[in-house]
N, C-alpha and C positions, 0 to 999 in steps of 0.2 A: 723286643721292641713293642710288639702288640700288647703285651702284658703291661708294660710301662705306660703306653698311650691310654689303655683302658682304665688304669688306676688314675691317671691324670684327669681323664674325662669324668670319672666318678667323683673325684674330689671337686672338680669345677661345678658339677651339677649340684652336689650337696652345698657347696659354698654359695651358689647363686640362687638357690631355691627361695621362694617367698617365705618370709618369716611370718609367724602368727602375729596378728595385730595386737598392740598393747592395749589392755583394757584401761579405760579412764573412768575413775569413780566419779559419777555425777550424782549429787545428792537428790534423792527422789522426794524426800520430806523437806519441806521448806523450813528454814530457820526463821523464827519470829523476829522481825525487825522492830526496833524501837519506834514508836509513833513519831518521835522527834526527827528521826532520820527521814522517814517518809514525808513528813510535813516540810522539812527543810528542802527536800528535793522538789516537791510540788511548788513551794513558794519560789524557789530559784528558777524553775522552769517557767512559771507565770511571769516572773520579772524578765526573763529572756525574751518571751513573746512580746511583752510591752516594749522592750528596747528595739526589737526588730520592727515593730509597727511604727515606732517613733522615727527610726531611720528611714523607713519608706516614706513617711509623711514629710520628713525633712527634705528628702530628695525631690518629692513632688513640689513642695513650696519653692525650692531653689530653682527648679526648672521653669516654674511659672513666674519667677522674678519677685516673689513676695518677701524674700529675705536676702540680705547681702551675701555675696559669695564668701567673704571672710568669716562671717558669723556661722555660715553653713559648715565651713571647714573646721572651725574650732569645736562646734557642737558635735559634728560627726566624729571627730577624733576622740572626744570625751566619751561618747556613746560606745564607740568601738573598743576603747580601752576597758570600759566597764563590762562590755559583752565578753571580751576575751577572758577576764578574770572570773566572770560568772561561768563561762564554759568550762574552765579548769575545775571549779568546784563541782559543777554538774557531772563531769567525767568521774570524779572521785566518788560521788554519791551513786552514780550508775554502777560502778564496780562493786560497791558495797551491796547494792540491791541484787546484782547478778550473783554475787557470792552467796547470798541468802538462798538462792535456788528456788525451785517451785514456781509459783505464779509470778513472783517478782522477776525472776530471770526471764520468763516468757514475756512479761510486759516490757522489759527493757529491750528484748529482741524486737518486739513489735514496734516500739518507739524508734529504734534505730532504723528499721526498714522504712518506716513512714518518713523519718527525717531525710533519708536517702532519696525517697520519692520526691519530696519537696525540692531538694537540691537539684535533682534532674529536671524537674518541671521549670524551675527558675532559669536553669541554663538553656533549656529549650526555648523559653520565652525570649531570652536575650538573643538567641540565635535567629529566631524568626523576625524579631525587630530589626536586626542587622540586615537580614536578607531582604526584608521589605524596604528598608532604607536604601539598599543598593539597587532596588527594582527587580529583584529576582522572583518576588511573589506578587501576585495580584492582590488588590484590596480585599476581594472576596475570600481568597485563600488565607490571607493574613488574619482576617477577622474570625474565620472558622477555626483556624489553628489556635488563635489566642483564646477564644471561648473554650475550646476543648482543654487547653492547658490550665486555664483558670478553674474549670470544673474539677480537674484532677487535683489541683492544689487545695480547693475547698474540701474535697473528700478526705485528703490527707490531714488537713487541719481538724476536721471533724473526728477523725480517728485518734489524733493526738489528744483532743479534748476528752474523748471517751476514756483513754488510758489514764489521763490525769483525774478524771472523775472516779474511776475505780480505785485509784490510789487514795483519793480523799476519803472514800468510803472505808478504807482500811484504817484510817486514822481514828475514826469514831469507834 
């Protein structure tokens, strides 16, 4: 019985032991992208930024009562549709640039991190606006937090502009 138990334990230990990690081949040398690919990515990203700014402007004008609600809804729907199609094409271009490896992959990673930061900041701003509206935050705390989040968003926007500038330099 002891011999059978020890053989069973040995088999279980061998079976459950950690396996060697699988090596993933990551290209260390960057593949040269065509300038048209980089240019189309930069142009599409610039257009995305313009649409987002226009959506924010539209929201502000609607809140102030400068445009009718119906026109706001129609224009917002149009812009959001255009933004979603643009986001799909940007995702394809990002994948091409990631696949190229090297600095392009690194730039796409930085861009993704920065976009995540912007999304988190916008969610935090909406959260503090709601908390202030419910009376959970004092005016002073609300203003301080809002200023802090706006500064973080501006830094993230500056980082994105820097990434786009580096990509524009690659085109030349």
